[in-house]
DSSP file (Angstrom, degrees, kcal/mol; ACC not computed):
  #  RESIDUE AA STRUCTURE BP1 BP2  ACC     N-H-->O    O-->H-N    N-H-->O    O-->H-N    TCO  KAPPA ALPHA  PHI   PSI    X-CA   Y-CA   Z-CA
    1    1 A M              0   0    0      0, 0.0     2,-0.2     0, 0.0     0, 0.0   0.000 360.0 360.0 360.0 138.6    9.0    2.4   24.2
    2    2 A T        -     0   0    0      1,-0.0     2,-0.9     0, 0.0     0, 0.0  -0.615 360.0-106.0 -93.8 160.4   10.2    4.6   21.3
    3    3 A D        +     0   0    0     -2,-0.2     2,-0.4    18,-0.0    -1,-0.0  -0.748  50.0 175.0 -85.6 107.7   10.6    3.5   17.7
    4    4 A Q        -     0   0    0     -2,-0.9     2,-0.6     0, 0.0     0, 0.0  -0.859  37.4-111.8-116.1 148.4   14.4    3.3   17.3
    5    5 A R        -     0   0    0     -2,-0.4     2,-0.1    14,-0.0    14,-0.0  -0.700  37.6-143.2 -72.3 117.6   16.4    2.2   14.3
    6    6 A H     >  -     0   0    0     -2,-0.6     4,-1.9     1,-0.1     3,-0.3  -0.472  21.3-112.2 -83.5 159.7   18.1   -1.0   15.4
    7    7 A E  H  > S+     0   0    0      1,-0.2     4,-2.0     2,-0.2     5,-0.2   0.857 119.1  55.4 -60.3 -33.4   21.6   -1.8   14.3
    8    8 A T  H  > S+     0   0    0      2,-0.2     4,-2.7     1,-0.2    -1,-0.2   0.890 104.0  53.2 -67.2 -37.3   20.2   -4.7   12.2
    9    9 A E  H  4 S+     0   0    0     -3,-0.3    -1,-0.2     1,-0.2    -2,-0.2   0.878 111.1  47.2 -66.8 -32.8   17.8   -2.4   10.4
   10   10 A I  H  < S+     0   0    0     -4,-1.9    -1,-0.2     1,-0.2    -2,-0.2   0.864 114.5  45.5 -75.8 -33.2   20.8   -0.2    9.5
   11   11 A R  H  < S+     0   0    0     -4,-2.0    -2,-0.2     1,-0.2    -1,-0.2   0.876 128.1  27.5 -73.1 -38.2   22.9   -3.2    8.4
   12   12 A N  S  < S+     0   0    0     -4,-2.7    -1,-0.2    -5,-0.2    -2,-0.1  -0.574  77.3 176.3-126.2  66.3   19.9   -4.7    6.4
   13   13 A P        -     0   0    0      0, 0.0    -3,-0.1     0, 0.0     6,-0.1  -0.450  29.7-123.0 -70.7 147.8   17.6   -2.0    5.2
   14   14 A N    >   -     0   0    0      4,-0.3     3,-2.0    -2,-0.1    -2,-0.0  -0.474  32.9-100.5 -81.0 162.9   14.7   -3.1    3.0
   15   15 A P  T 3  S+     0   0    0      0, 0.0    -1,-0.1     0, 0.0     0, 0.0   0.824 123.5  43.4 -54.8 -34.6   14.4   -1.5   -0.4
   16   16 A E  T 3  S-     0   0    0      2,-0.1     3,-0.1     1,-0.0    -2,-0.0   0.447 106.4-124.8 -88.8   0.5   11.7    0.9    0.7
   17   17 A D    <   +     0   0    0     -3,-2.0     2,-0.4     1,-0.2    -8,-0.0   0.816  52.3 163.6  55.9  32.4   13.5    1.8    4.0
   18   18 A T        -     0   0    0     16,-0.0     2,-0.4    18,-0.0    -4,-0.3  -0.654  29.4-145.9 -79.6 129.6   10.3    0.8    5.7
   19   19 A R        -     0   0    0     -2,-0.4    16,-2.0    -3,-0.1     2,-0.4  -0.805  15.6-168.0 -97.7 142.2   10.7    0.2    9.5
   20   20 A L  E     +A   34   0A   0     -2,-0.4     2,-0.3    14,-0.2    14,-0.2  -0.979  17.1 146.5-130.7 144.0    8.5   -2.5   11.1
   21   21 A W  E     -A   33   0A   0     12,-2.1    12,-3.2    -2,-0.4     2,-0.3  -0.969  35.1-127.7-162.3 167.3    8.0   -3.3   14.8
   22   22 A V  E     -A   32   0A   0     -2,-0.3     2,-0.4    10,-0.3    10,-0.2  -0.951  15.3-157.5-119.2 139.7    5.4   -4.5   17.2
   23   23 A D  E     -A   31   0A   0      8,-2.3     8,-2.4    -2,-0.3     2,-0.4  -0.958  24.5-118.1-119.6 141.5    4.3   -2.7   20.4
   24   24 A R  E     +A   30   0A   0     -2,-0.4     6,-0.3     6,-0.2     3,-0.1  -0.603  32.6 172.8 -79.3 132.2    2.7   -4.6   23.3
   25   25 A T  E     -     0   0A   0      4,-2.5     2,-0.3    -2,-0.4     5,-0.2   0.438  61.7 -32.6-117.8   0.1   -0.8   -3.4   24.0
   26   26 A G  E >  S-A   29   0A   0      3,-1.1     3,-1.8     0, 0.0     2,-0.4  -0.976  97.6 -22.8 169.9-171.3   -1.9   -6.0   26.6
   27   27 A V  T 3  S-     0   0    0      1,-0.3     3,-0.1    -2,-0.3     0, 0.0  -0.486 131.3 -17.5 -64.5 118.3   -1.6   -9.5   27.8
   28   28 A R  T 3  S+     0   0    0     -2,-0.4    16,-1.2     1,-0.2     2,-0.4   0.820 115.5 119.3  49.6  37.1   -0.5  -11.5   24.8
   29   29 A R  E <   +AB  26  43A   0     -3,-1.8    -4,-2.5    14,-0.2    -3,-1.1  -0.998  33.6 165.0-132.3 135.6   -1.7   -8.6   22.5
   30   30 A Y  E     -AB  24  42A   0     12,-3.1    12,-3.2    -2,-0.4     2,-0.5  -0.947  27.5-140.8-139.7 157.0    0.5   -6.5   20.2
   31   31 A V  E     -AB  23  41A   0     -8,-2.4    -8,-2.3    -2,-0.3     2,-0.4  -0.997  19.0-145.0-120.0 129.3   -0.1   -4.1   17.4
   32   32 A G  E     -AB  22  40A   0      8,-3.3     8,-1.9    -2,-0.5     2,-0.3  -0.764  23.2-175.6 -93.7 140.9    2.3   -4.4   14.4
   33   33 A R  E     -AB  21  39A   0    -12,-3.2   -12,-2.1    -2,-0.4     2,-0.3  -0.949  17.4-156.0-139.5 153.6    3.2   -1.2   12.7
   34   34 A S  E >   -A   20   0A   0      4,-1.8     3,-1.8    -2,-0.3   -14,-0.2  -0.884  32.9-117.1-123.3 157.6    5.1    0.1    9.8
   35   35 A S  T 3  S+     0   0    0    -16,-2.0   -15,-0.1    -2,-0.3    -1,-0.0   0.615 114.1  67.0 -63.5 -14.0    6.8    3.5    9.2
   36   36 A R  T 3  S-     0   0    0    -17,-0.3    -1,-0.3     2,-0.1   -18,-0.0   0.402 124.0-101.6 -85.4  -1.2    4.3    3.9    6.2
   37   37 A G  S <  S+     0   0    0     -3,-1.8     2,-0.1     1,-0.3    -2,-0.1   0.503  73.2 141.4  93.1   3.4    1.4    4.0    8.7
   38   38 A A        -     0   0    0      2,-0.0    -4,-1.8     0, 0.0     2,-0.3  -0.487  26.9-170.6 -74.1 150.2    0.0    0.4    8.5
   39   39 A E  E     -B   33   0A   0     -6,-0.2     2,-0.3    -2,-0.1    -6,-0.2  -0.981  10.1-176.1-141.6 148.1   -1.2   -1.4   11.6
   40   40 A V  E     -B   32   0A   0     -8,-1.9    -8,-3.3    -2,-0.3     2,-0.4  -0.986  25.9-127.3-144.4 135.6   -2.3   -5.0   12.3
   41   41 A Q  E     -B   31   0A   0     -2,-0.3    10,-2.4   -10,-0.2     2,-0.4  -0.713  30.3-172.6 -89.4 136.3   -3.7   -6.3   15.5
   42   42 A I  E     +Bc  30  51A   0    -12,-3.2   -12,-3.1    -2,-0.4     2,-0.3  -0.979  19.4 122.5-129.1 131.4   -1.8   -9.4   16.8
   43   43 A G  E     -B   29   0A   0      8,-2.1   -14,-0.2    -2,-0.4   -15,-0.1  -0.944  56.1 -53.9-164.1-170.3   -2.6  -11.7   19.7
   44   44 A S    >   -     0   0    0    -16,-1.2     3,-2.0    -2,-0.3     6,-0.1  -0.257  56.5 -99.9 -74.1 164.5   -3.2  -15.3   20.7
   45   45 A V  T 3  S+     0   0    0      1,-0.3    -1,-0.1    -2,-0.0     5,-0.1   0.722 119.4  60.8 -60.4 -24.3   -5.9  -17.5   19.2
   46   46 A D  T 3  S+     0   0    0      2,-0.1     2,-0.5     0, 0.0    -1,-0.3   0.437  85.7  91.3 -85.6  -0.2   -8.2  -16.9   22.1
   47   47 A V  S X  S-     0   0    0     -3,-2.0     3,-0.7   -19,-0.1     2,-0.1  -0.856  74.0-133.3-103.7 125.9   -8.4  -13.1   21.5
   48   48 A E  T 3  S+     0   0    0     -2,-0.5     3,-0.1     1,-0.2    -2,-0.1  -0.459  83.6  23.5 -74.2 147.4  -11.2  -11.8   19.1
   49   49 A G  T 3  S+     0   0    0      1,-0.2     2,-0.3    -2,-0.1    -1,-0.2   0.607 102.1  97.5  80.9  11.5  -10.3   -9.4   16.4
   50   50 A V    <   -     0   0    0     -3,-0.7     2,-0.4    -6,-0.1    -8,-0.2  -0.903  66.0-126.7-130.5 157.8   -6.6  -10.2   16.0
   51   51 A F  B     -c   42   0A   0    -10,-2.4    -8,-2.1    -2,-0.3   -11,-0.0  -0.840  24.1-130.7 -98.1 144.5   -4.4  -12.3   13.9
   52   52 A T     >  -     0   0    0     -2,-0.4     4,-2.0   -10,-0.2     5,-0.2  -0.507  28.9-109.0 -82.2 162.8   -2.0  -14.8   15.4
   53   53 A P  H  > S+     0   0    0      0, 0.0     4,-1.8     0, 0.0     5,-0.1   0.872 121.1  53.3 -60.0 -37.0    1.6  -14.7   14.2
   54   54 A G  H  > S+     0   0    0      2,-0.2     4,-2.1     1,-0.2     5,-0.1   0.864 107.1  50.7 -61.2 -41.0    1.0  -18.0   12.4
   55   55 A E  H  > S+     0   0    0      2,-0.2     4,-2.6     1,-0.2    -1,-0.2   0.889 108.6  51.8 -66.1 -39.8   -2.0  -16.6   10.6
   56   56 A L  H  X S+     0   0    0     -4,-2.0     4,-2.3     2,-0.2    -2,-0.2   0.860 105.9  55.0 -67.6 -34.0    0.0  -13.6    9.5
   57   57 A L  H  X S+     0   0    0     -4,-1.8     4,-1.9     2,-0.2    -2,-0.2   0.942 112.3  43.7 -56.6 -50.8    2.7  -15.9    8.1
   58   58 A K  H  X S+     0   0    0     -4,-2.1     4,-2.5     1,-0.2    -2,-0.2   0.900 114.0  48.9 -67.2 -40.1    0.0  -17.6    6.0
   59   59 A I  H  X S+     0   0    0     -4,-2.6     4,-2.6     2,-0.2    -1,-0.2   0.836 108.9  53.5 -73.0 -29.9   -1.6  -14.4    4.9
   60   60 A A  H  X S+     0   0    0     -4,-2.3     4,-2.2     2,-0.2    -2,-0.2   0.926 110.2  48.5 -63.5 -43.1    1.9  -12.9    3.9
   61   61 A L  H  X S+     0   0    0     -4,-1.9     4,-2.4     2,-0.2     5,-0.2   0.959 114.0  46.2 -66.5 -50.5    2.5  -16.0    1.7
   62   62 A A  H  X S+     0   0    0     -4,-2.5     4,-2.3     1,-0.2    -2,-0.2   0.918 115.2  45.4 -61.9 -41.5   -1.1  -15.7    0.1
   63   63 A A  H  X S+     0   0    0     -4,-2.6     4,-2.5     2,-0.2    -1,-0.2   0.872 111.8  52.2 -71.1 -33.4   -0.7  -12.0   -0.5
   64   64 A C  H  X S+     0   0    0     -4,-2.2     4,-2.6     2,-0.2     5,-0.2   0.922 110.8  48.2 -64.2 -44.2    2.8  -12.4   -1.9
   65   65 A S  H  X S+     0   0    0     -4,-2.4     4,-2.0     1,-0.2    -2,-0.2   0.925 112.3  49.9 -61.9 -43.6    1.5  -15.0   -4.3
   66   66 A G  H  X S+     0   0    0     -4,-2.3     4,-1.0    -5,-0.2    -2,-0.2   0.918 112.4  45.2 -62.7 -44.7   -1.3  -12.7   -5.3
   67   67 A L  H  < S+     0   0    0     -4,-2.5     4,-0.5     1,-0.2     3,-0.3   0.871 112.6  53.1 -65.6 -37.4    1.0   -9.7   -5.9
   68   68 A S  H  < S+     0   0    0     -4,-2.6     3,-0.2     1,-0.2    -1,-0.2   0.846 116.7  37.9 -65.7 -35.9    3.4  -12.0   -7.8
   69   69 A S  H  X S+     0   0    0     -4,-2.0     4,-2.3    -5,-0.2     5,-0.3   0.576  90.3  94.3 -93.8  -8.7    0.7  -13.2  -10.0
   70   70 A D  H  X S+     0   0    0     -4,-1.0     4,-2.7    -3,-0.3     5,-0.3   0.854  83.1  49.5 -57.0 -44.9   -1.3  -10.0  -10.5
   71   71 A L  H  > S+     0   0    0     -4,-0.5     4,-2.5    -3,-0.2    -1,-0.2   0.960 113.1  43.1 -64.7 -53.5    0.3   -8.8  -13.7
   72   72 A P  H  > S+     0   0    0      0, 0.0     4,-1.5     0, 0.0    -1,-0.2   0.864 118.6  46.8 -63.6 -34.5    0.0  -12.0  -15.7
   73   73 A L  H  X S+     0   0    0     -4,-2.3     4,-3.9     2,-0.2     5,-0.4   0.937 112.2  48.2 -69.6 -45.1   -3.5  -12.5  -14.5
   74   74 A S  H  X S+     0   0    0     -4,-2.7     4,-1.8    -5,-0.3    -1,-0.2   0.905 109.5  56.1 -57.7 -43.5   -4.7   -8.9  -15.1
   75   75 A R  H  < S+     0   0    0     -4,-2.5    -1,-0.2    -5,-0.3    -2,-0.2   0.936 120.5  27.4 -55.7 -48.5   -3.1   -9.1  -18.6
   76   76 A R  H  < S+     0   0    0     -4,-1.5    -2,-0.2    -5,-0.2    -1,-0.2   0.828 133.2  31.3 -92.2 -31.1   -5.2  -12.2  -19.5
   77   77 A L  H  < S-     0   0    0     -4,-3.9    -3,-0.2    -5,-0.2     3,-0.2   0.535 112.6-106.4-103.4  -5.1   -8.3  -11.9  -17.4
   78   78 A G    ><  -     0   0    0     -4,-1.8     3,-1.8    -5,-0.4    -1,-0.2   0.101  36.7 -76.3  90.1 155.3   -8.6   -8.1  -17.2
   79   79 A E  T 3  S+     0   0    0      1,-0.3    -1,-0.1    -4,-0.1    -5,-0.1   0.577 124.9  56.6 -61.8 -15.1   -7.8   -5.7  -14.4
   80   80 A T  T 3  S+     0   0    0     -3,-0.2    -1,-0.3    -6,-0.1    -2,-0.1   0.244  74.6 140.1-100.7  11.9  -11.0   -6.5  -12.5
   81   81 A Y    <   -     0   0    0     -3,-1.8     2,-0.4     1,-0.1    -3,-0.1  -0.149  48.2-128.4 -55.1 146.0  -10.5  -10.2  -12.2
   82   82 A D        +     0   0    0     26,-0.1    26,-0.6     2,-0.0     2,-0.3  -0.765  32.3 168.9 -94.5 143.3  -11.5  -11.8   -8.9
   83   83 A A  E     -D  107   0B   0     -2,-0.4     2,-0.4    24,-0.1    24,-0.2  -0.997  18.6-167.4-149.7 152.5   -9.2  -14.0   -7.0
   84   84 A R  E     -D  106   0B   0     22,-1.9    22,-3.5    -2,-0.3     2,-0.6  -0.998   7.6-161.5-136.8 137.0   -9.0  -15.7   -3.6
   85   85 A I  E     -D  105   0B   0     -2,-0.4     2,-0.4    20,-0.2    20,-0.2  -0.963   9.4-165.4-124.1 115.3   -5.8  -17.3   -2.3
   86   86 A R  E     -D  104   0B   0     18,-2.5    18,-2.9    -2,-0.6     2,-0.4  -0.835   3.4-169.8-105.0 138.3   -6.3  -19.7    0.6
   87   87 A V  E     +D  103   0B   0     -2,-0.4     2,-0.3    16,-0.2    16,-0.2  -0.993   9.7 172.7-125.6 129.6   -3.4  -21.0    2.8
   88   88 A T  E     +D  102   0B   0     14,-2.5    14,-3.3    -2,-0.4     2,-0.2  -0.934   9.6 143.5-133.0 160.7   -3.8  -23.7    5.2
   89   89 A G        -     0   0    0     -2,-0.3    12,-0.1    12,-0.2   -31,-0.1  -0.602  35.8-131.4 168.9 126.8   -1.4  -25.6    7.4
   90   90 A S        -     0   0    0     -2,-0.2    10,-0.4    10,-0.2     2,-0.1  -0.710  29.6-116.6 -93.5 144.9   -1.5  -27.1   10.8
   91   91 A P        -     0   0    0      0, 0.0     2,-0.9     0, 0.0     7,-0.2  -0.385   9.5-133.3 -76.4 152.9    1.3  -26.4   13.3
   92   92 A D  B >>> -E   97   0C   0      5,-3.2     4,-1.6     1,-0.2     5,-1.2  -0.900  24.8-167.3 -98.7 100.1    3.5  -29.2   14.6
   93   93 A R  T 345S+     0   0    0     -2,-0.9    -1,-0.2     1,-0.2     5,-0.0   0.813  79.3  61.7 -71.7 -30.4    3.2  -28.0   18.3
   94   94 A E  T 345S+     0   0    0      1,-0.2    -1,-0.2    -3,-0.1    -2,-0.0   0.856 121.0  23.0 -60.4 -33.6    6.1  -30.2   19.5
   95   95 A N  T <45S-     0   0    0     -3,-0.7    -2,-0.2     2,-0.2    -1,-0.2   0.441 102.9-129.8-106.6  -6.3    8.6  -28.6   17.2
   96   96 A E  T  <5 +     0   0    0     -4,-1.6     2,-0.3     1,-0.2    -3,-0.2   0.921  67.1 113.2  51.6  53.4    6.7  -25.2   16.9
   97   97 A V  B   <S-E   92   0C   0     -5,-1.2    -5,-3.2    -7,-0.1    -1,-0.2  -0.964  72.3-120.8-140.2 158.3    6.8  -25.1   13.1
   98   98 A Y        -     0   0    0     -2,-0.3     3,-0.1    -7,-0.2    -5,-0.0  -0.877  28.3-173.0 -98.3  99.4    4.4  -25.3   10.2
   99   99 A P        +     0   0    0      0, 0.0     2,-0.4     0, 0.0    -1,-0.2   0.786  69.0  21.1 -69.6 -29.6    5.8  -28.3    8.4
  100  100 A V        -     0   0    0    -10,-0.4     2,-0.5    -3,-0.1   -10,-0.2  -0.996  60.7-169.9-138.0 133.2    3.5  -28.0    5.3
  101  101 A L        -     0   0    0     -2,-0.4     2,-0.5   -12,-0.1   -12,-0.2  -0.989  11.7-155.2-118.0 130.7    1.6  -25.1    4.0
  102  102 A D  E     -D   88   0B   0    -14,-3.3   -14,-2.5    -2,-0.5     2,-0.4  -0.900   9.7-166.7-106.3 130.7   -1.0  -25.7    1.3
  103  103 A E  E     -D   87   0B   0     -2,-0.5     2,-0.4   -16,-0.2   -16,-0.2  -0.960   4.9-172.3-118.6 129.7   -1.9  -22.8   -1.0
  104  104 A V  E     -D   86   0B   0    -18,-2.9   -18,-2.5    -2,-0.4     2,-0.6  -0.981  10.5-156.1-122.8 127.5   -4.8  -22.6   -3.4
  105  105 A V  E     -D   85   0B   0     -2,-0.4     2,-0.5   -20,-0.2   -20,-0.2  -0.909  13.3-158.5-100.5 119.5   -5.4  -19.9   -5.9
  106  106 A E  E     +D   84   0B   0    -22,-3.5   -22,-1.9    -2,-0.6     2,-0.3  -0.884  21.9 161.1-104.6 125.9   -9.1  -19.7   -6.8
  107  107 A L  E     -D   83   0B   0     -2,-0.5     2,-0.9   -24,-0.2   -24,-0.1  -0.943  43.1-120.9-138.3 157.8   -9.9  -18.0  -10.2
  108  108 A D        +     0   0    0    -26,-0.6     3,-0.2    -2,-0.3   -26,-0.1  -0.883  38.2 162.2 -99.1 105.4  -12.7  -17.9  -12.6
  109  109 A L    >   +     0   0    0     -2,-0.9     3,-1.9     1,-0.1    -1,-0.1   0.167  33.7 118.7-105.9  19.6  -11.2  -19.2  -15.9
  110  110 A S  T 3   +     0   0    0      1,-0.3    -1,-0.1     7,-0.0     7,-0.0   0.655  68.2  61.3 -60.5 -20.5  -14.5  -19.9  -17.6
  111  111 A E  T 3  S+     0   0    0     -3,-0.2     2,-0.3     2,-0.1    -1,-0.3   0.643  95.1  75.2 -79.6 -16.5  -13.8  -17.5  -20.3
  112  112 A L  S <  S-     0   0    0     -3,-1.9    -3,-0.0     1,-0.1   -35,-0.0  -0.717  80.8-122.3 -99.2 147.2  -10.8  -19.3  -21.5
  113  113 A D     >  -     0   0    0     -2,-0.3     4,-2.7     1,-0.1     5,-0.2  -0.302  41.1 -97.0 -74.2 171.7  -10.5  -22.6  -23.4
  114  114 A E  H  > S+     0   0    0      1,-0.2     4,-1.9     2,-0.2     5,-0.1   0.861 124.0  51.4 -61.6 -36.8   -8.6  -25.5  -21.8
  115  115 A A  H  > S+     0   0    0      2,-0.2     4,-2.4     1,-0.2    -1,-0.2   0.940 112.1  47.0 -68.4 -45.3   -5.3  -24.8  -23.7
  116  116 A A  H  > S+     0   0    0      1,-0.2     4,-2.5     2,-0.2    -2,-0.2   0.899 111.0  52.4 -61.0 -39.1   -5.4  -21.0  -22.6
  117  117 A Q  H  X S+     0   0    0     -4,-2.7     4,-2.4     1,-0.2    -1,-0.2   0.915 109.6  48.1 -65.1 -37.9   -6.2  -22.0  -19.1
  118  118 A Q  H  X S+     0   0    0     -4,-1.9     4,-2.1     2,-0.2    -2,-0.2   0.907 113.0  48.7 -68.2 -40.5   -3.2  -24.4  -19.0
  119  119 A R  H  X S+     0   0    0     -4,-2.4     4,-2.3     1,-0.2    -1,-0.2   0.895 112.5  47.6 -62.7 -41.9   -0.9  -21.7  -20.4
  120  120 A L  H  X S+     0   0    0     -4,-2.5     4,-2.6     2,-0.2    -2,-0.2   0.895 110.9  50.9 -70.0 -39.8   -2.1  -19.1  -18.0
  121  121 A L  H  X S+     0   0    0     -4,-2.4     4,-2.8     2,-0.2    -2,-0.2   0.902 110.1  50.2 -60.3 -41.5   -1.7  -21.5  -15.0
  122  122 A T  H  X S+     0   0    0     -4,-2.1     4,-2.4     2,-0.2    -2,-0.2   0.948 112.3  47.3 -59.5 -52.2    1.9  -22.3  -16.1
  123  123 A V  H  X S+     0   0    0     -4,-2.3     4,-2.7     2,-0.2    -2,-0.2   0.922 113.7  47.8 -59.7 -46.4    2.7  -18.5  -16.4
  124  124 A V  H  X S+     0   0    0     -4,-2.6     4,-2.7     2,-0.2     5,-0.3   0.936 110.6  51.0 -61.0 -50.0    1.2  -17.8  -13.0
  125  125 A E  H  X S+     0   0    0     -4,-2.8     4,-2.2     1,-0.2    -1,-0.2   0.900 112.1  46.9 -52.2 -44.4    3.0  -20.7  -11.3
  126  126 A R  H  X S+     0   0    0     -4,-2.4     4,-2.4     2,-0.2     5,-0.2   0.905 110.7  52.7 -66.6 -42.9    6.3  -19.5  -12.7
  127  127 A A  H  X S+     0   0    0     -4,-2.7     4,-2.4     1,-0.2     5,-0.3   0.915 112.0  44.7 -55.0 -46.0    5.6  -15.9  -11.7
  128  128 A I  H  X S+     0   0    0     -4,-2.7     4,-2.1     1,-0.2    -1,-0.2   0.910 113.7  50.0 -69.2 -40.1    4.9  -16.9   -8.2
  129  129 A E  H  < S+     0   0    0     -4,-2.2    -1,-0.2    -5,-0.3    -2,-0.2   0.856 118.9  39.3 -65.4 -33.8    7.9  -19.2   -8.0
  130  130 A R  H  < S+     0   0    0     -4,-2.4    -2,-0.2    -5,-0.1    -1,-0.2   0.759 128.2  25.2 -84.4 -30.1   10.1  -16.5   -9.3
  131  131 A S  H  < S+     0   0    0     -4,-2.4     2,-1.3    -5,-0.2    -3,-0.2   0.592  84.7 101.5-116.8 -12.5    8.8  -13.4   -7.6
  132  132 A C     X  -     0   0    0     -4,-2.1     4,-2.5    -5,-0.3     5,-0.2  -0.631  45.7-174.0 -82.4 101.0    7.1  -14.3   -4.3
  133  133 A T  H  > S+     0   0    0     -2,-1.3     4,-2.1     1,-0.2     5,-0.2   0.828  80.4  55.3 -62.4 -33.5    9.8  -13.4   -1.8
  134  134 A V  H  > S+     0   0    0      2,-0.2     4,-2.4     1,-0.2    -1,-0.2   0.940 110.8  44.2 -67.8 -45.4    7.8  -14.8    1.1
  135  135 A G  H  > S+     0   0    0      2,-0.2     4,-2.2     1,-0.2    -2,-0.2   0.894 113.9  49.3 -66.4 -42.0    7.5  -18.2   -0.5
  136  136 A R  H  X S+     0   0    0     -4,-2.5     4,-1.8     2,-0.2    -1,-0.2   0.852 111.4  49.4 -63.7 -37.1   11.0  -18.3   -1.6
  137  137 A T  H  X S+     0   0    0     -4,-2.1     4,-2.8    -5,-0.2    -2,-0.2   0.930 111.7  49.3 -71.0 -45.0   12.2  -17.4    1.9
  138  138 A L  H  < S+     0   0    0     -4,-2.4    -2,-0.2     1,-0.2    -1,-0.2   0.910 114.5  46.0 -58.0 -43.1    9.9  -20.1    3.5
  139  139 A K  H  < S+     0   0    0     -4,-2.2    -1,-0.2     1,-0.2    -2,-0.2   0.888 121.7  35.6 -69.3 -39.4   11.3  -22.7    1.0
  140  140 A A  H  < S-     0   0    0     -4,-1.8    -2,-0.2    -5,-0.2    -1,-0.2   0.773 105.5-131.1 -88.4 -27.5   15.0  -21.7    1.5
  141  141 A G     <  -     0   0    0     -4,-2.8     2,-0.3    -5,-0.2    -1,-0.1  -0.131  17.6-121.9  86.2 165.9   14.9  -20.8    5.2
  142  142 A S        -     0   0    0     -4,-0.1     2,-0.4    -2,-0.1    -5,-0.0  -0.999   8.1-120.1-147.2 147.1   16.3  -17.7    6.7
  143  143 A T        -     0   0    0     -2,-0.3     2,-0.5     2,-0.0    -2,-0.0  -0.713  28.4-158.3 -85.1 137.0   18.9  -16.7    9.3
  144  144 A I        -     0   0    0     -2,-0.4     2,-0.7     2,-0.0    -2,-0.0  -0.982   3.4-158.3-121.3 121.9   17.3  -14.7   12.1
  145  145 A N        -     0   0    0     -2,-0.5     2,-0.5     2,-0.0  -137,-0.1  -0.878  13.2-164.5-100.3 113.7   19.6  -12.5   14.1
  146  146 A L        +     0   0    0     -2,-0.7     2,-0.4     2,-0.0    -2,-0.0  -0.839   9.5 179.9-104.1 129.2   17.9  -11.8   17.5
  147  147 A A        -     0   0    0     -2,-0.5     2,-0.5     2,-0.0    -2,-0.0  -0.980  13.8-154.5-124.6 138.8   19.1   -8.9   19.7
  148  148 A I        -     0   0    0     -2,-0.4     2,-0.4     2,-0.0    -2,-0.0  -0.971  14.2-170.5-114.0 119.7   17.6   -8.1   23.1
  149  149 A E        -     0   0    0     -2,-0.5     2,-0.4     2,-0.0    -2,-0.0  -0.893   4.3-161.8-113.9 140.6   18.1   -4.5   24.1
  150  150 A G        -     0   0    0     -2,-0.4     2,-0.3     2,-0.0    -2,-0.0  -0.959  15.5-132.9-121.5 142.2   17.3   -3.1   27.6
  151  151 A E              0   0    0     -2,-0.4    -2,-0.0     1,-0.1     0, 0.0  -0.742 360.0 360.0 -85.3 137.3   16.8    0.6   28.5
  152  152 A S              0   0    0     -2,-0.3    -1,-0.1     0, 0.0    -2,-0.0   0.393 360.0 360.0-112.5 360.0   18.6    1.7   31.6
């Protein structure tokens, strides 16, 4: 199958004009690709070395929070600060949704006094709430326009 620009991509291009798609590589296995050359292995939970779509959703949320908070954290903690962002959430299999996602940002704030820690955490929380597109989309919900195209 060829990488084609779908009508929805033309109507709603993303700011970087990056195209995203998945190609089937086997039974319940896909590879996600971008026009910038990135790839990610996707499959069901019983396949080693792949992410499930639900895991990718959680990773996207964690990464978005990390990117959204990077500037205020690097300003205060230095550019080489360490961070880990964990996201958990069990699926509701009856409705096929993740009703709750819990996100934890782990940081070493030992160099800051308690008041400075609280100020930084407030700034970071605001930065994530304001700038994390993935989190904002999950909270607001999104319309998904599905088209199925067949080659003849």
